[in-house]
C-alpha positions as CSV (number, residue, x, y, z in Angstrom):
1,M,0.0,0.0,0.0
2,V,3.0,2.3,0.2
3,Y,2.7,2.8,-3.5
4,I,-0.6,4.7,-3.3
5,P,0.2,7.5,-0.9
6,I,3.5,8.2,-2.5
7,Y,2.0,8.3,-6.0
8,L,-0.8,10.6,-4.8
9,L,1.7,12.8,-3.1
10,G,3.5,13.1,-6.4
11,I,0.5,13.9,-8.7
12,L,-1.1,16.2,-6.1
13,F,1.9,18.2,-4.8
14,I,5.3,17.4,-6.3
15,T,4.6,17.3,-10.0
16,P,2.3,20.4,-9.9
17,K,5.0,22.3,-8.0
18,I,7.7,21.5,-10.6
19,Y,5.3,22.1,-13.5
20,L,4.4,25.6,-12.3
21,K,8.0,26.3,-11.6
22,Y,8.8,25.8,-15.3
23,A,5.5,27.3,-16.5
24,E,6.6,30.7,-15.2
25,Y,9.2,30.8,-18.0
26,F,6.4,30.4,-20.5
27,E,4.1,32.9,-18.8
28,E,1.7,30.3,-17.6
29,S,0.4,30.2,-14.0
30,T,-2.0,27.3,-13.9
31,L,-2.1,23.5,-14.4
32,P,-3.7,22.2,-17.6
33,K,-7.4,21.8,-17.0
34,N,-7.3,18.0,-17.6
35,Y,-4.1,17.5,-15.5
36,Y,-5.7,15.5,-12.7
37,T,-8.0,13.5,-14.9
38,I,-5.2,12.2,-17.2
39,S,-2.8,11.7,-14.2
40,I,-5.4,9.6,-12.4
41,I,-5.9,7.5,-15.6
42,I,-2.2,6.9,-15.8
43,M,-2.2,6.0,-12.1
44,V,-4.8,3.3,-12.7
45,F,-2.6,1.7,-15.4
46,Q,0.4,2.0,-13.0
47,F,-1.6,0.2,-10.3
48,M,-2.4,-2.6,-12.7
49,L,1.3,-2.8,-13.7
50,V,2.6,-2.8,-10.1
51,G,-0.2,-5.2,-9.0
52,H,1.2,-7.8,-11.4
53,I,5.0,-7.2,-11.3
54,G,4.9,-6.5,-7.6
55,Q,4.0,-10.1,-6.8
56,G,6.9,-11.8,-5.0
57,H,8.7,-8.5,-4.5
58,G,9.5,-6.5,-1.4
59,L,8.6,-3.0,-0.1
60,M,11.7,-1.3,-1.7
61,Y,10.9,-2.7,-5.1
62,K,7.4,-1.2,-5.0
63,L,8.7,2.0,-3.6
64,G,11.0,2.2,-6.6
65,W,7.9,1.9,-8.8
66,A,6.1,4.7,-6.9
67,L,9.0,7.0,-7.7
68,I,9.1,5.9,-11.3
69,S,5.4,6.5,-11.7
70,N,5.7,10.1,-10.4
71,A,8.6,10.7,-12.8
72,L,6.6,9.4,-15.7
73,V,3.7,11.6,-15.1
74,A,6.0,14.7,-14.7
75,V,7.8,13.7,-18.0
76,L,4.4,13.4,-19.8
77,W,3.2,16.9,-18.8
78,L,6.4,18.9,-18.9
79,D,7.7,17.5,-22.2
80,F,4.3,17.8,-23.8
81,K,3.7,21.4,-22.7
82,F,7.2,22.9,-22.6
83,K,9.4,20.3,-24.5
84,I,11.7,19.9,-21.5
85,I,12.5,17.1,-19.1
86,P,14.1,18.7,-16.1
87,D,17.1,17.0,-14.4
88,E,15.2,16.8,-11.0
89,I,12.6,14.6,-12.7
90,Q,15.3,12.5,-14.3
91,L,16.9,12.1,-10.9
92,L,13.6,11.1,-9.3
93,G,13.1,8.4,-12.1
94,L,16.7,7.3,-11.8
95,C,16.4,6.7,-8.0
96,G,13.2,4.7,-8.6
97,A,14.9,2.7,-11.4
98,I,17.9,1.9,-9.2
99,L,15.7,0.7,-6.4
100,T,13.6,-1.4,-8.8
101,C,16.8,-2.8,-10.5
102,V,18.6,-3.6,-7.2
103,F,15.7,-5.3,-5.5
104,G,14.3,-6.9,-8.6
105,L,17.6,-7.9,-10.3
106,K,16.9,-11.6,-10.0
107,F,13.7,-11.1,-11.9
108,I,15.1,-8.7,-14.6
109,G,18.6,-10.2,-15.1
110,F,21.9,-8.5,-15.2
111,I,22.6,-9.4,-18.8
112,N,19.2,-8.2,-19.9
113,I,19.8,-4.8,-18.2
114,G,23.2,-4.6,-19.9
115,I,21.7,-5.1,-23.3
116,G,19.0,-2.5,-22.6
117,I,21.5,0.2,-21.5
118,A,23.3,-0.2,-24.8
119,L,20.5,1.6,-26.6
120,P,20.9,5.0,-25.0
121,F,24.7,4.9,-25.5
122,L,24.1,3.9,-29.2
123,L,21.7,6.9,-29.5
124,I,24.4,9.2,-28.1
125,I,26.8,8.1,-30.8
126,L,24.2,8.4,-33.5
127,N,23.3,11.9,-32.2
128,F,26.9,13.0,-32.3
129,I,27.3,11.8,-35.9
130,Y,23.9,13.4,-36.9
131,N,25.0,16.7,-35.3
132,K,28.3,16.7,-37.2
133,V,26.6,16.0,-40.5
134,N,23.6,18.2,-40.2
135,G,24.7,20.7,-37.6
136,K,21.7,20.1,-35.3
137,E,20.6,17.7,-32.7
138,G,18.5,14.5,-33.5
139,I,16.8,13.0,-30.5
140,G,16.9,15.3,-27.4
141,Q,19.4,14.7,-24.6
142,G,16.5,14.6,-22.2
143,D,14.9,11.7,-24.1
144,I,18.2,9.8,-24.1
145,K,18.5,10.2,-20.3
146,L,14.9,9.0,-20.0
147,L,15.6,5.9,-22.0
148,L,18.7,5.3,-19.9
149,W,17.0,4.9,-16.6
150,L,14.0,3.2,-18.2
151,A,16.5,0.6,-19.5
152,L,17.3,-0.3,-15.9
153,I,13.7,-1.5,-15.6
154,A,12.8,-2.7,-19.1
155,G,16.1,-4.3,-19.9
156,S,16.3,-5.4,-23.6
157,S,12.6,-4.5,-24.0
158,I,13.8,-0.9,-24.1
159,F,14.4,-1.5,-27.9
160,K,10.7,-2.3,-28.2
161,V,9.8,0.8,-26.2
162,F,11.9,3.0,-28.5
163,T,10.5,1.4,-31.7
164,Y,6.9,1.6,-30.6
165,S,7.3,5.2,-29.5
166,I,8.6,6.2,-32.9
167,I,5.6,4.4,-34.5
168,L,3.2,6.3,-32.2
169,A,5.0,9.6,-32.7
170,I,5.2,9.6,-36.5
171,P,1.6,10.7,-37.3
172,F,1.7,13.4,-34.7
173,S,5.1,14.7,-35.7
174,L,3.9,14.9,-39.3
175,I,0.9,17.0,-38.1
176,V,3.3,19.3,-36.3
177,V,5.5,19.7,-39.4
178,W,2.5,20.4,-41.6
179,K,1.1,23.0,-39.2
180,K,4.3,24.7,-37.9
181,G,7.1,23.7,-40.2
182,R,10.1,21.4,-40.1
183,H,12.0,23.4,-37.5
184,E,9.4,23.1,-34.8
185,A,10.6,21.0,-31.8
186,F,8.5,17.8,-31.2
187,P,8.0,16.4,-27.7
188,Y,9.1,12.7,-27.9
189,G,9.1,12.0,-24.2
190,P,5.3,11.3,-23.8
191,W,5.4,8.7,-26.5
192,I,8.3,6.9,-24.8
193,V,6.2,7.0,-21.6
194,F,3.1,5.5,-23.3
195,S,5.1,2.8,-25.0
196,F,6.9,1.9,-21.8
197,I,3.7,1.5,-19.8
198,A,2.0,-0.5,-22.6
199,I,5.0,-2.9,-23.1
200,E,5.5,-3.4,-19.3
201,L,1.8,-4.2,-18.9
202,M,2.1,-6.8,-21.7
203,K,5.2,-8.3,-20.1
204,S,3.7,-8.4,-16.6
205,E,0.5,-10.0,-18.0
206,N,2.6,-12.8,-19.5
207,Q,4.6,-13.2,-16.3
208,F,1.4,-13.3,-14.3
209,Q,0.0,-16.1,-16.5
210,L,3.2,-18.1,-16.2
211,I,3.0,-17.8,-12.4
212,E,-0.6,-18.9,-12.3
213,Y,0.2,-21.7,-14.7
214,S,3.1,-22.9,-12.6
215,K,0.8,-23.1,-9.5
216,L,-1.3,-25.7,-11.3
217,Y,1.6,-28.1,-11.8
């Protein structure tokens, strides 16, 4: 039950405070009108996720997921509205990911995590090459940092997260290009968040079915 009050603390107090802090730079002073509705919907999906993957795990593992959930909601709103993912949010997510990784390592697998972490470093190299050739950044540094700490949880599945997020983002990025031009920045973080939650839900459902199946034999 520790997950619920920590998550509520995040969406009711922590995330709004950070959001409004950065909103001042964009001359905004209020939360989006649908902030609480969408945040609660995401909370429900996170409850489903933690309910499955939390089986057989201790308090610290679930605490890690509570921190991760708060970070994901903050990424969703801040990147969507202002196209930024602040370092304090990255740090919050990283702390949660480390807890989840350390106390769930036997379920995730060290090699699996190592394969997952390779993706962000590959993107850094590709970003460097792209910058040298075109003189501008490809995927944002904030998105790479986000993928890095998500890789600690998702392991090799982070490649699916990255691929699915691109597929989800393409139609919306084309709309942005059509309406505002090629040079308009596009928030990629929310699509990473949606893809991560969807893939982890699918993984946890499969794990849950295997656990239930094993109990029968």
